[in-house]
N, C-alpha and C positions, 0 to 999 in steps of 0.2 A: 366454604373453605375459609379458615381464619386468615385475616389480613397478613399477619406475620409470615405464615406458611406460604401464602400466595406470593409474597415478595421473594421468599427463598426459592420457590419454583421458578419464578421469572428470572432471577439472577442466575440460577443454575443453567437454565435453558439458554440464556444469553451467553454465558461462558462457553457452552458447547457450540453454539453458533459461531462464535469468534474463533474457537479452536479449529473447527472444521474449515472455516474460511482461510485461516492463515496456514493450515496444514492439510490442504486439500490433496496434495500429492502423496501424503502419508496414507490416506484412505485409498487412493487409487492404486498405489503400489501394494498395499496390504490386501485389499478386497476386490481389485479390478474396477473397471469403470461402472459395471452394474452395481456393485456394492456401494461405491461412492454415490452413484445416482440415487440409490434407495435412501441413503443418509440425507442427501441434499433435498430430496422430496419431503422427507419427514421434517426437516428444518423449515422448508418453505410453508408447508401446511401449518406447522406449529407457530410460525410468525404471523400468519394470517389469523389463526384462531386467537393468538395472544392479542392482536390488535382489536379484534371484534369483542373479545371478552373484557379486556381492560378499558377499552374506549378512552384512550388518553386524550387529554385536552390538546387541541391544536387550532391554530388560526391560519386562514389562508394568507393573511398578510405576513405571517411569520414563516411561510413556506418559500424556499428559494425558487424564484421563477425561472432562473437560468437552468436549474436542474430539470424542471418540467420541460423547458424548451429543448434541452439536449435529448431527453428521452423521447419527446415528441418527434424531433427531427430524425432520430435513429429509426423510429417506427415508420415514419413517412417514407424513408428511403427505400422501403420495400417496393414502392411504386416504380422506382427507376433502377432498382438493383440489377446488376449484371448476372447475379446468381440468386434469384428469389427464394429458392428452396433453402439454401444455406443461410440467407438473411433471415428467413422466418425462424430458423432454429436459433441464430445468434440473438435476434431481438427478444425472443421468448426467454433465453437465458439471461439477457441483460435485465429484463423486468424481474425475473426470478431472483436475481442477485440483489436488486434494489429493494425488494419488499422486506427482506431481513434487516437491511440497513434502516429502513423506515421504522421497523419494530424497535430496533436498538435505540434509535434517536428519540422516539416518542414514548416508549414504555419504561425507559430507565432514566433515573436522575443522573446528573453528571458524575456524582460520586460512585453510583452503582456501575456506570459504564466503565469508569476508570478501574474499579476493582475487578470487574469481569474481564477486561482486557488484560490486566496484569496477571490474573490467574491463568488465562489461556496461554499467554506468553511463557509463563513459568512451566506449564506442562510441555510446551514445545521444546524449550531449552533443556529441561530435565530429561525428557525422553530422548532427545537427540544425543545428549552426553552418554546416557546409558546404552543407547543403540550403538554408538561409535565404540564404546568400551567393549561391548559384546563382540562386535565385528573384529576389533583389533586384538583382543585377548584370546577368544575362543575360535572364531571362524578363520582369521588370519589370511583372508583373501577378499577380493572385491565381491560385493553382493549385488545381484540383479533383483529387480522387482519380482514379486510372485505372479504366477498366472500369465506370464508373457513368454511366448516362443519367438525368439528373434531369428530363428532359422539359419543361423550362421555361426561359425566359430570365432569370427572376428567381430566383436561388439564395440561400437564407439563408446568412448569414455563417458559421454553425456548420458548414456542410457543406464549407467550403474546407479543403484540406490545409494551405495556407499563404496568407496574405494579402500576403506580400511586404513587410512593414513593417520589416525589420531596419535598413535604412539610414535610416529615419525614427525610430529609437529604440524600435521595438516598438509594440504587443506582438507577440511571435513565437510560433509554434505548434510549430516543429521537425518532426521526422519523425513525432511522435506525434499531430499534427494538433489539439492542444489546448493553449492556454497554461496552463490550470490543471493539466493533467497534466504538461506539461513543467516547469512551475514546481515541482511537487511532487517530480518525479524529480531536479531540480536541488537541492532541499532535502535529499533523501536522499543525494545525492552529496556535498554539503557535510558532512553528518554522517560518512559513510564515509571520505572523503578526510582530514578533520580527525583522525579517530581513527587512521587509518594514519600520519599525520604524527606524532601524539603518541606512538604506539607504536613509531615508528622502523622500520616494516616497508616503507617505500618511500624511494627517494632523495629527499632534501629538495628539490632543485631541481624535479624532476618533480612531486613532491607539491604544492608551492606553486603550480606552473603549473596543474595540474588543479583544485585548490581555487579558484584565481582564476577559471578558466573556469566552474566551477559557480556561483560567486557572481554572475558576469556574466550567465549564463543566467537565474538566479533574478530578477535585476533586470529583464532584458529582457522577461520574461513579464508583468510588471505584474499579477500575480495577487493579489487582496486576500485570498482564503482561504489561499493559501500563505504570505503575509506574516504572517497571524495564527498559522498553524501554526509558522512559524519562531520567532515570539515565544514560543510555548508550549514549543518545544524548548529555547530559550535559558533560560527560567525553570527548566525541569526540570534542566538541566545545573547551574545555580547551586545549586539545592537539593541535588542529589546531591553536589556537591563540598563543600557546607557540612556535609552529613551525614557524609561521610568525615572531615572535620576534627573534627567534634564527637564522633565515636566512638559506640559502641552505647549508652553510658549518658548521653549528653548531647544526645539528638536531640529532646527534647520541644519546645524552641523552634523547631526546624526544622519539625516537623509543624504546630505552631500557626500559624506564619507562612505556611506553604504553604497551609493551609486558609483563612486570612484572605485570602491573595492570590487564590485561586480565586474566593472570594465577591466580592471587590472587582472582579476582572476581569469576572466575569459581570454585576455591576451596572453597570459602565462600558459594557459592550457593549450592554446594554439601554437605558441612558440616552442614550448618544451614538451610537446606530446611524446616524441620518441623517447626522451630521457625518462619521463614519468612512466611510460609503458614498460621500459626496461627495468625500472626500479621495482615495479610490481610483478615482473615476470610475464608481462603480456606481450603478445605478438604485435607487430607494427600495424596490423589492420584492426586492432582492438577486437580480437577473437572473431573476425569475420564481419563485424558490424559495418565497416565502411562499405563492403560489397553489398550488404543487405540494404543499407541506406540508399546507395546508388540505384539499386533495383527498384526500391519502393518509390523513390523520387521520380524515376522515369515513368513508372506505371501511373502514379498520381497525376503527373502532368498531362496524361491523356484525357483525364476527366477532372480538371482542376477545380471546377465550381461546385458540383454536387457530389463528386466522388463516385465510387463503384457500388456503394450500398453497404450498410452496416452488417458486420458479421462477427464482431467481438474477436475471439480467437479465430485465426485464419482457418478456413476449411480446405485442407490439402487435396481433397478429392475433386475440386472444381477449379476451372480457370477463373482468374489468372494466378491462383495461389499454388497450383501444382507445379513444383519446381522453381518457385519464385525465390526461395531462400533455402538452399541446401549446402551444407558444409561438412565435409568429412563423414558423409553418410547420414547426417542428422538433418531432418526436415524441420525447419523453424516455423513456428506458428504465430509470430509477431514481428513487428518492424524493429524491435529493440529501441524504439523511441515513440513515446505516447503521442507526441504532436504529429509526427509523420504518419502514424497509424490513423489518427483522426482525419488528417488531410486525405489519405488514401481512401478511406471508407466514406467520409461525409463531405469531402471537398473543403473549399475555403469557407463556405457557409458553416460547416461543422466546426472548423477551427475557431471562427468568431464566437459561436455559441459556447464551445468548450472553454475558450479563454475567458468568457464572461463568467462561467461557473467557477473556474479556478481562481480568477483574480478577485471576484466578489467575496469568495470564501477567505482568500488571503487577506483582503482588506479588513473584514470583520475580525479575523483571528489576530491580526496585528493590533488593532485598537482595543480588543478585549485584553490583550496581553500587556499593553503599555499604558492604557488609561486607568486612572483610579476609579473604581466603581462608585456610583452615586446612588444614594437612597432618596435624596431630595435635591432641591436646587442648590443648597450650600453644603449639605452633609456629604462627606466622602468616606468610603470604607477603605481599609488598608488593602494593599496589594496582596494577592494570593499566589502561591506557586502553581496551583492548578490552572490559573488563567494563562500560563505560558504553554500548556500542553497542546492546544489546537495549533498554535503557530509552529511549534517545533515538529509536530507530526507532519504538518503540511510542508514544511521546509524539507523534511526527509523525502516525502513523496515527490516533490518537485525536482529535487536533485536526482532521484532515481529515474524520473520520467525521461531524462536525457538519454539514458542507456537501456531502459527497459520500458515495456508497454503495460506493466502490471497495474498502473493507475486506472486502467480501463476495464479490468477484469478482477473477479474474485475479491480478495481482501483489499486490494488497492482501491477498487471502485467503492467498496463498502465504507472504507475509512473516509474517502473523499465525500461520499454522500452523508455520512454521519456528521462529519465536521461542518458541511454546508448547512445541514438541518439544525444542529445544535447551536452553532454560532448565530444563526438567524434567530432562533428562539431566545437565545441569551441576549441578543441585541434588543429584542422587543421587550424584555423584562428589565427591571432595574436592579435585580438581585445580583450580588457578586457571586462568582464561581467559588464553590467551597474548596 
């Protein structure tokens, strides 16, 4: 196979992998779990075959040990799991999700990954807009997923694929069937499209058009959690640009101001939570999250050191997850906080290892963003816009992790793994990010 065509196949497959990861609910709603499972199996096998055939260069010293430690601990938790059958399934799914991430990080260049991710996000946003227009103009009522029999005339709002509110100004759910998820994907798209525009890797007209669509979708979802995540990303960008301007020897004011800003923001959130929730039209219990957090905390405290065993998404058919988080007829399968979920499943030990994975990736992302690349001892390359991308994506993931556990599953986990792998490899090389 010619090299150029090979890279085209690799990039196309990578785009499909990313689209499926970010829009998994689209496939599940369209084709049922069996159809989605078949697609997931194809992607897993394709990722393995791609790694075997491409044989990408990799060094053990450039592989994040904290990622290996977390996966190892999750696997070992099968030995003390309260629900070994469910843990076996969850651990297998965690590894099956990690392998495509390894393929993306090792088989693609940074430029190829950025392009594949941008194309996947464009498909999600474009299809979501068309889907909502179709529901709003032609169907004119809420739409449920295909192939599902809910067995009742009263269906909770959370089960609808789309409520058809686009023409009323939203909120909209898009093809991913969740305004919070669609809003977060729109935020990721804003980051990716803006970086591409700044780097000059897309035509300016098309870049502005897609960026405008991403902002529009972000607004139409009316997601409070995503709005706060967007604010966190904006602050991160401000401090990163300030650190670049200050240089390596003048960053103390940056760090002091950043620390004070984090404390002030946390204090403001605690003090003005009712007012903020009212502003975004949220209930005083943050859509049931306070109750879920209380239930999870009480359960985690029963096994604080080692946890109950890794399961990824909760398994509602086994104890203690059956009935753990039920609100308005909806059974929730996550703690709505990634850190609480890790504590629940892997205990304090898991929290330490997971924190090491996240913080080490954040550390590398920060210095890749703010330090001028070096080719030699004295020679320095100019800053690049692409170098900001890992930091901004990770800032979005961290902000989301306070109210969602998606950083542990599907696309959230894949993005974390890819950033951990690629920043580690970038750190080991002297080349600047394109």
